[in-house]
C-alpha positions in Angstrom: -10.8 -35.3 -17.6 -9.0 -38.3 -18.9 -9.8 -41.8 -17.9 -7.5 -44.1 -15.9 -6.9 -46.0 -19.2 -6.0 -42.9 -21.0 -3.6 -41.8 -18.2 -2.0 -45.2 -18.2 -1.5 -45.1 -22.0 0.0 -41.6 -21.7 2.5 -42.8 -19.0 3.4 -45.9 -21.1 4.2 -43.7 -24.0 6.7 -41.7 -22.1 9.9 -43.7 -22.1 11.4 -44.0 -18.6 14.0 -46.8 -18.6 16.0 -46.7 -15.3 18.3 -43.7 -15.5 16.1 -41.8 -18.0 13.2 -40.6 -15.9 13.3 -36.9 -16.4 10.6 -36.8 -19.2 8.2 -38.7 -17.1 8.8 -36.9 -13.8 8.4 -33.5 -15.7 5.2 -34.7 -17.3 3.7 -35.7 -14.1 4.9 -32.5 -12.3 3.3 -30.6 -15.2 0.0 -32.5 -14.9 -0.1 -31.9 -11.1 1.0 -28.4 -11.2 -0.4 -26.2 -8.4 -0.2 -28.8 -5.8 2.7 -28.8 -3.3 5.6 -30.3 -5.0 9.2 -31.3 -3.9 11.6 -32.4 -6.5 14.8 -34.4 -5.8 16.7 -35.4 -8.9 14.4 -37.5 -10.9 11.9 -38.1 -8.0 8.9 -36.2 -7.0 6.7 -35.7 -4.0 3.2 -34.2 -4.4 1.4 -33.0 -1.2 2.6 -32.4 2.3 1.3 -32.9 5.9 -1.8 -31.1 6.8 -2.3 -32.3 10.4 -4.5 -35.3 9.4 -3.2 -38.8 9.4 -0.8 -39.0 6.5 -1.1 -41.8 3.9 1.6 -42.2 1.2 0.9 -43.5 -2.3 4.1 -44.7 -3.6 5.3 -45.8 -7.0 8.5 -46.0 -9.1 8.8 -44.1 -12.5 11.2 -46.4 -14.2 10.8 -49.5 -16.3 13.2 -52.2 -17.5 14.8 -51.7 -20.9 12.5 -52.0 -24.0 12.1 -55.3 -25.8 10.9 -53.7 -28.9 7.4 -52.8 -27.6 5.5 -50.2 -29.5 3.1 -47.4 -28.3 0.4 -48.4 -25.7 -2.5 -50.2 -27.3 -5.8 -51.4 -26.0 -7.4 -54.7 -27.0 -10.5 -56.4 -25.4 -10.1 -54.2 -22.3 -6.4 -54.9 -21.8 -3.8 -52.2 -22.1 -0.4 -53.4 -23.5 2.9 -51.7 -23.4 6.3 -51.4 -21.6 5.6 -50.7 -18.0 2.0 -51.2 -18.3 1.8 -53.6 -15.2 5.1 -52.6 -13.6 4.0 -50.0 -12.8 2.3 -47.3 -14.9 -1.2 -48.6 -14.1 -0.3 -47.9 -10.5 1.1 -44.4 -11.3 -2.1 -43.7 -13.0 -4.2 -44.6 -10.0 -1.9 -42.3 -7.8 -2.3 -39.4 -10.2 -6.2 -39.7 -10.3 -6.4 -40.0 -6.5 -4.3 -36.9 -6.0 -6.5 -35.1 -8.5 -9.7 -36.2 -6.8 -11.3 -33.2 -4.9 -13.1 -35.6 -2.5 -9.8 -37.4 -1.6 -8.1 -34.0 -1.1 -11.0 -33.0 1.2 -11.1 -36.4 2.9 -10.0 -37.5 6.4 -6.3 -38.1 5.4 -3.4 -36.1 4.2 -2.7 -38.0 0.9 0.8 -37.6 -0.4 2.2 -39.1 -3.7 5.7 -40.3 -3.8 7.0 -40.8 -7.4 10.6 -42.1 -7.4 13.2 -43.2 -9.8 15.6 -46.2 -10.2 13.7 -48.9 -8.5 14.5 -51.4 -11.3 18.2 -50.9 -10.8 20.6 -51.8 -8.0 19.1 -51.3 -4.5 21.9 -48.8 -3.5 20.8 -46.5 -6.4 17.1 -46.7 -5.6 15.6 -43.2 -5.5 13.2 -43.8 -2.5 16.1 -44.0 0.0 17.3 -40.4 -0.7 13.8 -39.1 -0.6 13.2 -40.5 2.8 16.4 -38.9 3.9 15.8 -35.6 2.3 12.2 -35.3 3.3 12.1 -36.7 6.9 8.5 -35.8 7.4 7.6 -38.8 5.0 8.7 -41.1 7.9 5.8 -39.6 10.0 3.2 -41.2 7.7 0.5 -43.3 9.3 0.7 -45.8 6.5 2.2 -46.3 3.0 0.6 -48.1 -0.1 3.2 -49.3 -2.6 1.2 -49.6 -5.8 3.4 -52.4 -7.4 1.3 -55.1 -9.3 -0.2 -57.4 -6.6 -2.4 -59.8 -8.5 -5.6 -58.4 -7.1 -4.5 -59.1 -3.6 -3.2 -56.9 -0.7 0.3 -58.4 -0.3 1.7 -58.0 3.1 5.3 -57.7 4.1 8.0 -59.1 1.9 11.0 -61.6 1.8 14.4 -60.1 2.3 17.2 -60.8 -0.1 20.9 -61.7 0.2 23.4 -62.1 -2.6 26.7 -63.9 -1.7 29.7 -65.1 -3.7 30.4 -68.7 -2.8 33.8 -69.9 -3.9 35.6 -73.2 -4.1 39.4 -73.2 -4.6 41.7 -75.8 -6.0 45.1 -76.1 -7.8 45.7 -75.5 -11.5 47.4 -78.1 -13.6 47.5 -79.4 -17.2 44.2 -81.2 -18.1 46.3 -84.1 -19.3 47.6 -84.6 -15.8 44.7 -83.7 -13.5 46.2 -85.5 -10.6 48.8 -82.7 -10.3 46.1 -80.3 -9.4 42.6 -80.0 -7.8 39.6 -79.2 -9.9 37.7 -76.4 -8.1 34.6 -76.9 -10.3 34.1 -80.5 -9.6 35.0 -79.9 -6.0 31.8 -78.0 -5.7 29.7 -81.0 -7.0 28.4 -82.3 -3.7 27.4 -78.8 -2.5 25.7 -78.0 -5.7 23.8 -81.3 -5.7 22.6 -80.5 -2.1 21.4 -77.1 -3.3 19.6 -78.6 -6.2 17.6 -80.9 -3.8 16.9 -78.0 -1.4 13.2 -77.4 -0.9 11.5 -74.2 0.0 11.2 -73.6 3.8 7.8 -72.4 4.8 7.4 -69.7 7.5 3.9 -69.0 8.7 3.4 -65.5 10.0 -0.1 -64.3 11.1 -1.6 -67.0 9.0 0.5 -66.1 5.8 3.0 -68.5 4.2 6.4 -67.0 3.3 8.7 -69.4 1.3 12.4 -69.1 2.1 14.5 -70.2 -1.0 18.2 -70.3 -2.0 19.2 -70.3 -5.6 22.5 -70.4 -7.4 22.1 -67.8 -10.1 25.5 -67.4 -11.8 28.7 -69.5 -12.0 32.2 -68.7 -13.2 35.3 -70.8 -13.4 38.1 -71.9 -15.6 40.5 -70.2 -18.0 41.1 -72.6 -20.9 39.9 -75.9 -22.1 43.2 -77.6 -21.1 43.7 -76.2 -17.7 42.3 -77.6 -14.4 40.5 -74.7 -12.8 41.8 -73.5 -9.5 38.8 -71.3 -8.6 34.9 -71.5 -9.0 32.8 -68.7 -8.0 29.0 -68.8 -7.8 26.3 -66.3 -6.9 24.0 -67.5 -4.2 20.6 -65.6 -3.8 18.7 -66.3 -0.6 15.1 -65.0 -0.2 14.6 -65.0 3.6 11.3 -64.6 5.4 10.2 -61.6 7.5 10.7 -63.7 10.6 14.6 -63.2 10.3 16.7 -60.1 10.7 19.4 -59.5 8.1 22.1 -60.7 10.5 20.1 -63.9 11.2 19.7 -64.6 7.6 23.4 -64.0 7.0 24.1 -66.6 9.8 21.9 -69.1 8.0 23.6 -68.6 4.7 27.0 -69.1 6.2 25.8 -72.4 7.8 24.5 -73.7 4.5 27.7 -72.8 2.9 30.0 -74.6 5.3 31.4 -76.9 2.6 32.7 -73.8 0.5 36.2 -72.5 0.9 35.2 -68.8 0.8 31.9 -66.9 1.3 31.5 -63.2 0.7 28.3 -61.3 1.4 27.6 -58.9 -1.6 24.4 -57.2 -0.5 21.6 -57.6 2.1 18.1 -56.2 1.5 16.0 -56.4 4.7 12.6 -58.2 4.8 9.4 -56.1 5.1 7.4 -56.3 8.4 4.0 -58.0 8.3 1.1 -55.8 9.1 -2.2 -57.7 9.1 -4.1 -56.0 12.0 -3.4 -52.4 11.2 -6.7 -50.4 10.9 -5.8 -49.1 7.4 -5.2 -52.8 6.2 -8.6 -53.7 7.6 -10.3 -50.9 5.9 -8.6 -51.5 2.6 -9.3 -55.2 2.7 -13.1 -54.4 3.2 -13.0 -51.8 0.4 -11.2 -54.0 -2.0 -13.1 -57.2 -1.2 -9.9 -59.2 -1.4 -7.7 -61.4 0.5 -4.3 -60.8 2.2 -1.3 -62.7 0.8 2.4 -63.0 1.5 4.8 -61.1 -0.8 7.5 -63.5 -2.0 9.6 -61.0 -3.8 11.3 -57.9 -2.4 9.7 -54.5 -2.6 10.2 -51.1 -1.0 7.7 -52.1 1.7 10.8 -53.3 3.4 12.4 -49.9 3.1 9.4 -48.3 4.8 9.7 -50.9 7.5 13.3 -49.7 8.1 11.9 -46.1 8.9 8.9 -47.3 11.0 6.2 -46.7 8.5 3.7 -49.7 8.1 3.1 -50.5 4.5 1.6 -53.0 2.0 1.7 -53.8 -1.7 -1.6 -53.1 -3.4 -1.7 -52.1 -7.1 -3.2 -53.1 -10.5 -1.7 -55.9 -12.7 -0.1 -59.3 -12.3 3.5 -59.7 -11.0 3.9 -62.4 -13.7 3.5 -59.8 -16.4 6.3 -57.6 -15.1 9.3 -57.5 -17.5 7.5 -59.5 -20.2 7.8 -58.6 -23.9 4.0 -58.3 -24.2 3.5 -56.7 -20.8 -0.1 -55.8 -20.1 -2.7 -54.7 -17.5 -6.4 -55.1 -17.4 -8.1 -51.8 -17.5 -10.8 -53.3 -15.0 -7.9 -54.0 -12.5 -6.7 -50.3 -12.7 -10.2 -49.1 -12.1 -10.8 -51.6 -9.2 -7.6 -50.5 -7.5 -8.6 -46.9 -7.8 -12.1 -47.5 -6.5 -10.9 -49.5 -3.5 -8.4 -46.9 -2.4 -10.8 -44.0 -3.0 -13.4 -45.6 -0.8 -10.9 -45.7 2.1 -9.4 -42.3 1.4 -12.6 -40.6 1.1 
């Protein structure tokens, strides 16, 4: 039987950039052939309810585009390659747990959820259609999303809003700017206030979530000799699990009162914080690690929408995700597997 490192390397060497997950889903389905399977497009469910409490092991199949990485390689106990941390090490853990006869015979009904298109836009994420197509998934006792979690059990997650914030003016010849109104410089005071804005801390069950707002893109002007009459910026707001999406939208509008127009582009909900759930307590004891707040958005939030408690717990460091020399320590893959196996067996 292959080792966890071998399985991770095997997965890394199957290209699976977002939109091109057919090869990897077929490879995993082939390896787990004989188990109950449900295919939906480029996503795969392995297992089904047995009457025992159901635990979902959840991981996305896709990676960001290649930056010229070669085949998987191991150096000094570290496995390098595209997707090694985000999240083929986690997929390897899922596969080995599903193959483990003691897990299969254990006290839980363990189901693997392998889905596509997580790295792309939220509205194309493959997990949503799976939850709609296979409604019994929403009856799960708990879900573990095996995104890289820095050796911690990361609880909940911040929500995310993108909004187009616009300042309008009047075009004119740049030799006579007094005939117009410069939309770009009109935004100066608001931009300066955004530059000074500090993270807002929200303490939930002893965990610190940081709310932040960031201007991430800007577009304005049509020529070097024309006073711009419009300036559009993207404002990204990461809001704490304490707020609903509607409450967060209201906060964003309040912050943008100095702008001429504000258009909400998308809203991704925050993930509920579950620190006292029995499965979290068992996993924390098995892993010997601490609970931490999840700053970025993950599909823990999507499970929260359908009423399934979930946490992030997977091998690797979030800082390695999307890096050119992405890597995961083999010891971290093995430790994640061992902790989950202790609980599931």
